[in-house]
C-alpha positions in Angstrom: 2.8 -34.9 -15.1 4.8 -32.0 -16.8 3.0 -28.8 -15.7 5.2 -26.5 -17.8 3.2 -24.4 -20.2 4.4 -22.1 -23.0 4.1 -19.3 -20.4 6.3 -21.2 -18.0 8.9 -22.0 -20.6 9.0 -18.3 -21.6 9.7 -17.3 -18.0 12.3 -20.0 -17.7 14.1 -19.0 -20.7 14.3 -15.3 -19.4 15.2 -16.6 -16.1 12.2 -14.6 -14.4 11.2 -16.0 -10.9 7.6 -17.4 -10.5 5.6 -19.9 -8.7 2.8 -22.2 -9.9 -0.4 -22.6 -8.1 -2.8 -25.3 -9.0 -6.5 -25.2 -8.3 -9.6 -27.3 -8.9 -11.7 -26.1 -12.0 -14.8 -27.1 -13.9 -16.3 -26.1 -17.1 -19.1 -24.2 -15.1 -16.5 -22.1 -13.2 -13.9 -20.8 -15.5 -13.9 -17.1 -14.2 -11.2 -15.5 -12.1 -13.5 -15.1 -9.1 -13.6 -19.0 -9.0 -9.7 -19.0 -9.0 -9.8 -16.6 -6.1 -12.1 -19.0 -4.1 -10.0 -22.2 -4.9 -6.7 -20.6 -4.2 -7.7 -18.4 -1.2 -6.1 -15.4 -2.8 -7.5 -11.9 -2.9 -9.5 -11.4 -6.0 -7.6 -8.1 -6.4 -4.4 -10.1 -6.9 -5.6 -12.3 -9.6 -5.7 -10.9 -13.0 -7.8 -12.3 -15.8 -6.6 -12.0 -19.4 -9.0 -10.3 -21.9 -8.3 -10.3 -25.5 -10.0 -7.4 -27.5 -10.2 -5.9 -31.0 -9.6 -2.1 -31.6 -11.1 -0.4 -34.6 -7.7 1.0 -35.6 -5.0 -1.3 -33.9 -6.5 -4.7 -34.2 -6.0 -7.0 -31.4 -5.0 -6.0 -27.8 -4.7 -7.7 -24.5 -5.9 -6.6 -21.0 -5.1 -7.8 -17.7 -7.3 -6.8 -15.0 -8.1 -7.9 -11.4 -10.9 -10.5 -11.0 -13.0 -8.2 -8.8 -13.0 -5.5 -11.6 -14.5 -5.2 -15.1 -12.8 -3.8 -18.3 -13.7 -0.3 -19.1 -14.0 -0.3 -23.0 -13.6 3.4 -23.2 -10.5 3.7 -21.1 -8.8 0.7 -22.9 -9.7 2.2 -26.2 -8.3 5.6 -25.5 -5.1 4.1 -24.0 -4.6 1.8 -27.0 -5.1 4.4 -29.6 -8.6 3.2 -30.7 -11.9 5.0 -30.9 -13.6 1.8 -29.8 -12.8 -1.7 -28.6 -14.9 -4.9 -28.2 -14.2 -8.3 -26.8 -13.2 -10.9 -29.3 -15.8 -13.7 -30.0 -14.8 -16.6 -27.5 -14.9 -19.1 -30.5 -11.9 -17.1 -31.8 -9.9 -17.2 -28.8 -7.9 -20.4 -29.3 -7.1 -19.9 -32.8 -5.9 -16.2 -32.2 -3.9 -16.9 -29.0 -3.3 -20.5 -28.9 -5.1 -20.6 -25.4 -8.8 -21.8 -24.4 -11.2 -19.8 -22.3 -10.2 -20.1 -18.6 -6.7 -20.8 -19.5 -5.7 -17.7 -21.4 -2.3 -16.2 -20.4 -0.8 -13.0 -21.4 2.4 -14.9 -21.6 3.3 -17.2 -24.6 0.4 -16.3 -27.0 0.8 -17.2 -30.6 1.7 -13.6 -31.2 2.7 -10.6 -28.8 -0.1 -8.2 -28.9 0.0 -4.8 -27.4 -0.8 -5.7 -23.7 -2.2 -3.3 -20.9 -2.0 -4.3 -17.3 -4.4 -2.5 -14.9 -2.4 0.2 -12.9 -3.6 -1.4 -9.6 -1.0 -4.1 -10.4 1.8 -1.6 -9.6 0.9 -1.4 -6.0 1.3 -5.3 -5.4 4.3 -7.5 -5.0 2.8 -10.3 -6.8 -0.1 -11.0 -9.1 -1.6 -14.2 -10.3 -2.2 -14.8 -14.0 -3.1 -17.9 -15.9 -0.2 -20.3 -16.5 -1.8 -21.0 -20.0 -4.0 -23.9 -18.9 -7.2 -24.2 -16.8 -6.2 -25.2 -13.1 -2.8 -23.6 -13.0 -1.8 -20.1 -12.2 1.5 -18.3 -12.3 2.5 -16.1 -9.4 4.8 -13.3 -10.7 6.0 -9.7 -9.8 3.9 -7.2 -11.9 7.1 -5.6 -13.1 8.6 -9.0 -14.4 5.3 -9.5 -16.3 5.2 -6.1 -17.8 9.0 -6.5 -18.9 8.5 -9.8 -20.6 5.4 -8.9 -22.5 6.4 -5.4 -23.1 3.2 -4.4 -21.5 1.9 -1.0 -20.3 0.5 -0.1 -16.8 -2.7 1.8 -17.4 -6.1 2.5 -15.6 -8.3 0.2 -17.6 -10.9 -1.3 -15.3 -14.0 -0.2 -13.6 -15.5 -1.5 -10.3 
């Protein structure tokens, strides 16, 4: 079975080093905390991808640790919006090309402004979705930031 996703192909094309990590998933457990349980990785190292819409900028992407929540006020301010809200889950695939539980900041249909929680800067590697359920990419945060032209920012709350 070919495990290469758009996200993997994008990294291969740019010659950015990464590893793939598979895990068991179910429709009932699509959240990043489940990924941590399945892979045995620290939830602070597993970054979930959240797609939002801002009242001024339109769609934006946030990557935050599995053990934290998005701070809507912080992401709005850092992205140049007055307010941000999560996009409806039923529009996720049409907008990004990815399904819930398999949304990667890499290889979306369009490159949206992306903000990575600043806690990633202290880590050697983080895990992000590879673009399909049951598959994670292990990557250096600085490499991720570079390829998606992202910004490190304080965007999460406990």
